[in-house]
C-alpha positions in Angstrom: 9.5 -46.7 -7.6 12.4 -46.1 -10.0 15.3 -48.6 -10.3 17.9 -46.1 -11.4 20.0 -44.3 -8.9 19.6 -40.9 -10.4 15.9 -41.5 -10.9 15.5 -42.4 -7.1 17.3 -39.1 -6.3 15.1 -37.1 -8.5 12.2 -38.5 -6.6 13.6 -37.5 -3.3 14.6 -34.0 -4.6 11.2 -33.6 -6.0 9.4 -34.5 -2.8 11.7 -32.2 -0.8 11.0 -29.2 -3.2 7.3 -29.8 -3.2 7.3 -29.8 0.7 9.2 -26.5 0.6 6.8 -25.0 -2.0 3.8 -26.2 -0.1 5.1 -24.6 3.2 5.7 -21.2 1.3 2.3 -21.3 -0.3 0.9 -21.9 3.2 2.7 -19.0 4.5 1.4 -16.7 1.8 -2.1 -17.9 2.2 -1.9 -17.3 6.0 -0.8 -13.7 5.4 -3.6 -13.2 3.0 -6.0 -14.8 5.4 -5.1 -12.6 8.1 -5.3 -9.5 6.0 -8.7 -10.4 4.7 -9.8 -11.0 8.4 -8.7 -7.4 9.3 -10.6 -6.0 6.3 -13.7 -8.0 7.3 -13.5 -6.8 10.9 -13.1 -3.2 9.5 -9.7 -2.6 11.1 -8.4 -0.2 8.7 -5.5 0.9 10.6 -4.3 -2.6 11.3 -5.0 -3.7 7.7 -2.7 -0.7 6.7 0.0 -2.0 8.8 -0.4 -5.6 7.6 -0.4 -4.7 4.0 3.4 -4.3 3.4 4.0 -7.6 5.0 1.4 -9.4 2.8 2.7 -7.9 -0.3 6.4 -8.7 0.7 5.3 -12.4 1.3 3.8 -12.4 -2.1 6.9 -11.0 -3.8 9.1 -13.4 -1.8 7.2 -16.2 -3.2 7.6 -15.1 -6.7 11.3 -14.7 -6.1 11.5 -18.4 -4.8 9.4 -19.5 -7.9 6.3 -20.7 -5.9 4.1 -18.3 -7.7 4.3 -16.9 -11.1 4.7 -13.2 -11.5 1.2 -12.6 -12.9 -0.5 -14.8 -10.3 1.0 -12.8 -7.6 0.1 -9.5 -9.3 -3.4 -10.6 -9.7 -3.6 -11.5 -5.8 -1.9 -8.1 -4.9 -4.5 -6.4 -7.1 -7.4 -8.1 -5.5 -6.1 -7.3 -2.0 -5.6 -3.6 -2.9 -9.1 -3.4 -4.4 -10.7 -4.7 -1.3 -8.6 -2.5 0.9 -9.3 0.7 -1.4 -13.0 -0.2 -1.3 -13.1 -0.3 2.5 -11.0 2.9 2.7 -13.5 4.7 0.4 -16.5 3.5 2.3 -15.2 4.9 5.6 
């Protein structure tokens, strides 16, 4: 544990930020998990409806600095690839 007052504050601020980032990442993972579950179940219409919310969650995480821009782009690309593959197979 640090002895200097400013260092103690940094520890507290870093913990708070880490918890916020953890929460935001968890939210994005939940959106992705729900979207993937819809794809696995073959619910194309519901997946189509959930897609904008999932993409928005990823974009919001990038804006907040939780994910890097390219990381979110790769995740979005993977989701779209799965969605389009399912769409093409039906």
